FIVO-940864 format. One line per 2 residues: their letters; for each residue x, y, z of C-alpha. Coordinates in pm, whole numbers. Layout:
BEGIN
A	X/Y/Z; ...
# end
This chain:
BEGIN
MP	12906/11117/7606; 12788/10874/7338
TK	12450/10950/7185; 12200/10728/7012
GD	11996/10950/6787; 11875/11252/6985
AP	11869/11091/7333; 12198/11063/7524
VL	12314/10717/7626; 12453/10656/7973
PG	12795/10489/8000; 12781/10119/8075
AR	12870/9767/7966; 12701/9446/7862
AV	12753/9071/7880; 12596/8790/7678
AR	12578/8417/7744; 12482/8214/7438
HV	12348/7861/7407; 12266/7826/7775
RI	12106/7485/7827; 11792/7604/8001
SP	11443/7687/7886; 11387/8055/7794
MK	11069/8063/8002; 11254/7948/8314
AR	11535/8199/8255; 11289/8491/8206
RV	11136/8424/8549; 11477/8493/8709
VN	11571/8783/8483; 11251/8967/8575
LV	11362/8968/8940; 11674/9181/8880
RG	11564/9414/8601; 11590/9775/8722
LP	11774/9692/9046; 12119/9820/9149
AK	12399/9581/9057; 12491/9490/9416
EA	12131/9424/9515; 12074/9218/9200
LT	12371/8996/9283; 12234/8936/9632
VL	11890/8847/9495; 12036/8598/9248
QF	12263/8446/9511; 11968/8342/9726
AP	11710/8275/9452; 11585/7913/9458
QA	11543/7881/9079; 11792/7675/8877
AS	11836/7956/8622; 11970/8192/8889
EP	12324/8051/8854; 12380/8132/8482
VY	12209/8470/8520; 12436/8547/8819
KV	12745/8468/8609; 12629/8693/8324
LA	12556/8982/8562; 12895/8944/8732
SA	13062/8951/8389; 12876/9270/8292
IA	12981/9439/8617; 13343/9336/8558
NA	13332/9477/8204; 13197/9808/8333
TT	13455/9845/8610; 13763/9730/8415
TE	13712/9840/8055; 13490/10147/8112
GL	13635/10254/8449; 13294/10300/8614
ER	13223/10280/8985; 13062/9961/9106
GT	12818/10140/9337; 12661/10346/9055
LV	12577/10052/8827; 12213/9962/8763
VT	12067/9674/8560; 11891/9867/8284
KA	11829/9582/8039; 11791/9209/8089
LV	11684/8999/7793; 11638/8629/7728
DE	11615/8513/7367; 11532/8164/7246
GP	11824/7961/7116; 11836/7646/6904
TL	11631/7348/7017; 11782/6998/7014
KR	11530/6735/6905; 11556/6388/7050
FR	11324/6086/7044; 11230/5840/7315
PR	11092/5497/7217; 10748/5417/7354
AQ	10508/5124/7347; 10381/4964/7023
GR	10669/5103/6815; 10591/5468/6887
AY	10845/5747/6938; 10787/6055/7155
RI	10974/6375/7067; 11189/6542/7332
RK	11277/6911/7289; 11594/7026/7462
RS	11567/7403/7453; 11841/7664/7494
CH	11849/8042/7535; 12071/8349/7503
IT	12094/8574/7812; 12186/8942/7769
IV	12234/9185/8059; 12325/9555/8029
VE	12443/9766/8324; 12471/10145/8314
SV	12616/10404/8550; 12335/10617/8696
PA	12459/10910/8909; 12295/10952/9249
AG	12055/11240/9311; 12236/11565/9401
TG	12241/11653/9769; 12453/11970/9748
RR	12380/12323/9856; 12104/12363/9600
GS	11918/12064/9735; 11959/12181/10093
AA	11844/12531/9998; 11537/12388/9827
TG	11450/12182/10131; 11504/12486/10353
RG	11267/12690/10140; 11010/12413/10156
RA	11035/12400/10534; 11005/12778/10558
AD	10694/12768/10340; 10543/12502/10564
IT	10618/12711/10877; 10465/13024/10725
AA	10163/12831/10609; 10102/12676/10950
PS	9977/12997/11125; 9734/13067/10843
RR	9586/12720/10885; 9556/12777/11260
GA	9388/13112/11198; 9141/12946/10964
AK	9072/12684/11229; 9003/12960/11484
AA	8779/13149/11242; 8569/12842/11175
PE	8398/12837/11520; 8305/13206/11479
KA	8122/13127/11157; 7944/12842/11327
TP	7790/13068/11600; 7471/13155/11398
AK	7400/12787/11355; 7439/12735/11730
AS	7204/13030/11799; 6939/12882/11572
KK	6976/12548/11751; 6929/12721/12088
KA	6616/12894/11960; 6478/12562/11842
DD	6551/12407/12183; 6375/12698/12359
DE	6069/12657/12136; 6059/12286/12213
ST	6082/12357/12587; 5794/12605/12567
TV	5578/12355/12386; 5661/12092/12645
DA	5573/12334/12927; 5245/12425/12763
AP	5141/12063/12731; 5094/11996/13110
ES	4878/12311/13147; 4638/12186/12886
SV	4619/11851/13064; 4550/12024/13396
ST	4275/12231/13243; 4112/11921/13099
EK	4127/11754/13438; 3956/12048/13613
KP	3654/12051/13377; 3495/11731/13515
AK	3511/11879/13866; 3309/12183/13754
KA	3045/11959/13597; 3023/11758/13917
SK	2970/12076/14121; 2698/12189/13882
KA	2524/11854/13916; 2551/11868/14296
EP	2382/12214/14319; 2036/12095/14195
KA	2046/11808/14440; 2117/12047/14728
EK	1830/12273/14620; 1594/11974/14608
AD	1706/11868/14955; 1637/12221/15088
EA	1294/12225/14930; 1214/11887/15084
ET	1324/12010/15428; 1112/12325/15399
AD	813/12113/15295; 859/11881/15592
GA	889/12179/15825; 567/12329/15690
EA	380/12002/15736; 511/11972/16090
EE	382/12321/16172; 43/12244/16030
GT	23/11932/16246; 100/12119/16564
E	-169/12370/16492
# end
């Protein structure tokens, strides 16, 4: 495998289109859409992109894929767009005559489009991967009962709090029951005062009757 310095370089191919008669800014907008995508998906995106620069970029990408499959012998399904660059090319300067003898400059820009595709192997789904997933599932199954046990243990811990709440409710009920008794007692007090006031009046009435009876006896004598 070719190496560049210490890091290994994946096998791939590149294609370059030079002096493309389109502005570099307009071409970069299209190139940013396909950078990092698989080759097949990138071709589909460019095929239906509405920008004018999608056509030259599509041709460069198709050329890079052809170079990878024919010269390098790589599989088309494993190719990924790893690099997509747009450099500024030479600018053609033209002039347009304007009013009062003036001349306005016209810049006809060009660019260089470079696309690199590399073969990225798919993630392994062999026995090791299946064994890892099986272990993960087993761990989840074993962990599930412990979570359920913790959920069951939680209500037991919450029982003291419930007992304290019940005690508070009982205290409130006792205070509420005691309140009507005090009101009843306050209502009975005026009745006692009225009875006390009525007793002197009854005694005076008895004295008056006894006095009248005595006077009546004296008159008969």
